[in-house]
C-alpha positions in Angstrom: 5.4 17.5 -10.3 5.7 16.9 -6.5 3.0 14.7 -4.9 1.9 17.6 -2.6 1.3 19.8 -5.6 -1.3 17.2 -6.8 -3.7 17.8 -3.9 -6.8 19.8 -3.9 -6.0 23.5 -4.3 -7.4 25.4 -1.3 -8.5 29.0 -1.5 -5.6 30.2 0.7 -2.6 29.3 2.7 -1.6 30.2 6.2 -3.9 31.1 9.0 -3.6 27.6 10.3 -4.3 25.9 7.0 -2.2 23.0 5.9 0.0 23.7 2.9 -1.6 21.7 0.2 0.3 23.0 -2.7 0.0 25.9 -5.1 -0.5 24.2 -8.4 -3.4 25.5 -10.5 -4.8 22.1 -11.1 -7.9 21.4 -8.9 -8.7 17.9 -7.7 -11.4 17.6 -10.3 -9.0 18.4 -13.2 -6.8 15.7 -11.8 -9.7 13.3 -11.8 -10.9 14.2 -15.2 -7.4 13.5 -16.7 -6.6 10.5 -14.5 -3.4 12.3 -13.7 -2.0 12.8 -10.2 -4.1 11.9 -7.2 -7.8 11.0 -7.3 -9.6 9.8 -4.2 -13.3 9.0 -3.5 -14.0 8.6 0.2 -17.1 7.5 2.1 -17.6 6.3 5.6 -17.0 2.8 4.3 -13.8 2.9 2.3 -12.0 4.8 -0.5 -10.5 4.5 -3.9 -7.2 5.8 -5.0 -5.4 6.3 -8.3 -1.9 7.8 -8.6 0.2 8.8 -11.6 -1.3 8.4 -15.0 -2.5 4.8 -14.4 -5.1 3.0 -12.4 -3.1 1.1 -9.8 -4.8 -2.3 -9.1 -5.0 -4.3 -5.9 -7.1 -7.4 -5.3 -8.3 -9.6 -6.8 -5.7 -9.1 -9.6 -2.5 -7.2 -9.9 -2.4 -5.3 -13.1 -2.3 -1.8 -14.4 -4.1 0.2 -17.1 -3.5 3.7 -18.4 -7.1 4.0 -19.5 -9.4 6.8 -18.3 -12.5 5.5 -16.7 -16.2 6.4 -16.1 -18.1 6.0 -12.9 -21.4 4.1 -12.5 -23.4 3.2 -9.4 -25.3 -0.1 -9.1 -28.2 -1.2 -6.8 -31.0 -3.6 -7.2 -33.1 -0.9 -8.8 -30.7 -0.4 -11.6 -27.7 1.6 -12.8 -26.9 5.3 -12.3 -24.5 7.1 -14.7 -22.4 9.3 -12.4 -20.1 10.6 -15.1 -22.1 13.7 -16.2 -22.2 14.9 -12.6 -18.4 14.3 -12.2 -17.7 16.2 -15.4 -19.8 19.1 -14.2 -17.9 19.0 -10.9 -14.7 19.1 -13.0 -15.9 22.3 -14.8 -16.9 24.1 -11.6 -13.8 23.1 -9.7 -11.7 24.4 -12.6 -13.5 27.8 -12.3 -12.9 27.7 -8.5 -9.2 27.1 -9.0 -9.0 30.0 -11.5 -10.5 32.3 -8.9 -8.1 31.0 -6.2 -5.1 31.7 -8.5 -6.4 35.1 -9.4 -6.4 36.1 -5.8 -2.9 34.6 -5.3 -1.5 36.9 -8.0 -2.6 40.0 -6.2 -0.6 42.0 -3.6 -1.9 42.7 -0.1 -4.3 44.2 0.8 -6.0 43.4 -2.6 -5.3 39.7 -2.1 -6.9 39.6 1.3 -10.0 41.4 0.0 -10.2 38.9 -2.9 -9.8 35.9 -0.5 -12.6 37.2 1.7 -14.8 37.3 -1.4 -14.1 33.6 -1.8 -14.9 32.6 1.8 -17.6 30.1 1.8 -17.4 29.4 -2.0 -19.5 26.5 -3.0 -21.7 25.3 -5.8 -24.5 22.8 -5.9 -26.4 21.5 -8.9 -28.7 18.7 -9.9 -27.4 16.8 -12.9 -30.1 14.4 -14.0 -30.7 12.0 -11.1 -27.5 13.0 -9.4 -26.9 15.8 -6.9 -23.5 17.4 -7.1 -21.8 19.8 -4.7 -18.2 21.2 -4.7 -16.5 23.6 -2.3 -13.0 24.6 -1.3 -12.7 21.5 1.0 -14.2 18.8 -1.2 -16.8 17.7 -3.7 -19.5 15.1 -3.5 -22.1 13.4 -5.7 -25.1 11.5 -4.6 -27.9 9.8 -6.4 -31.3 11.2 -5.5 -33.4 10.3 -8.5 -34.5 7.2 -10.5 -31.8 5.0 -12.2 -30.4 6.0 -15.5 -31.2 2.4 -16.6 -33.7 0.1 -14.7 -32.4 -3.3 -13.8 -34.9 -5.0 -16.0 -33.6 -3.0 -19.1 -29.9 -3.7 -18.7 -29.9 -6.8 -20.9 -31.8 -5.2 -23.8 -30.0 -5.7 -27.1 -28.6 -2.4 -28.3 -29.7 -0.8 -25.0 -27.9 1.8 -23.0 -25.5 -0.6 -21.4 -24.4 -2.3 -24.6 -24.0 1.0 -26.5 -22.0 2.5 -23.6 -19.6 -0.5 -23.4 -19.1 -0.4 -27.1 -18.2 3.2 -27.0 -15.9 2.7 -24.0 -14.1 -0.1 -25.9 -13.7 2.2 -28.9 -12.3 5.0 -26.7 -10.1 2.6 -24.7 -11.7 3.6 -21.4 -12.4 1.6 -18.3 -15.5 1.5 -16.1 -15.7 1.7 -12.3 -18.8 0.6 -10.4 -19.8 2.0 -7.0 -21.5 -1.2 -5.8 -24.3 -1.1 -3.2 -24.8 -4.2 -1.1 -28.0 -5.2 -3.0 -26.7 -4.5 -6.5 -24.8 -7.7 -7.3 -27.2 -8.8 -10.1 -26.9 -5.4 -11.7 -23.1 -5.5 -11.3 -23.1 -8.9 -13.0 -25.0 -7.5 -16.0 -22.5 -4.7 -16.2 -19.5 -7.0 -15.9 -20.8 -9.4 -18.5 -21.2 -6.6 -21.0 -17.8 -5.2 -20.1 -16.1 -8.5 -20.6 -17.9 -9.0 -23.9 -16.4 -5.7 -25.2 -13.1 -6.2 -23.3 -13.6 -3.1 -21.2 -11.6 -3.2 -17.9 -14.0 -3.1 -14.9 -13.4 -2.2 -11.3 -15.8 -2.0 -8.3 -16.0 -0.9 -4.7 -18.6 -1.9 -2.1 -20.7 1.1 -0.9 -23.3 1.7 1.8 -26.7 2.3 0.2 -27.5 6.0 0.0 -24.0 7.2 0.9 -22.6 10.1 -1.1 -19.3 9.8 -3.0 -16.9 12.3 -1.6 -13.9 13.7 -3.5 -10.9 14.6 -1.4 -7.2 15.2 -1.9 -5.0 12.6 -0.3 -6.7 9.5 1.1 -7.9 6.2 -0.1 -6.5 3.0 -1.6 -5.9 1.4 -5.0 -8.7 0.7 -7.4 -9.9 -2.9 -7.5 -10.1 -3.8 -11.2 -10.9 -7.2 -12.6 
């Protein structure tokens, strides 16, 4: 599959739009399967994974073919972003199916179908996470209380320990969106990840910034 075919499937081509490929895989499908290109972009920085592996930059050079889950850390606690990401995957797949359905039609039916998709977007609240996806991009943003309070992270057989045990069993990695006041929470996550030999990566994040999902920007994942 060509790299350009791994980008976010737009609702149409032409009319001044850049050719971003015609593959039926939406960006969220690519993210869900850790295949192709995944990028999370904010005003601060981005994360990038290509192929079927997480490509690692500093502080260590290594690779892992494991799928990963997303968490967010601040001084208040830990947010599990994964349910919102998975819902975004589902909605983006539905969007891609509608795009492809229009592409299979002949004019003028295709134009009418495309007009019906103009402005397509979906927004949902998934627990404490707001999720939105459109033709252009997707985003998730925490707007509720933490999944786990900072004071509860070290509880024996608590959420964090059970999650890391399951990730180890499933041979998955964990990636932390790390706010500037969340280092103590990150240390607790890292400690439990190391205990269960779960690969862990992180990226600094401005507090309150949403996590955007685009098609062709970013850089390698930092995994320790």
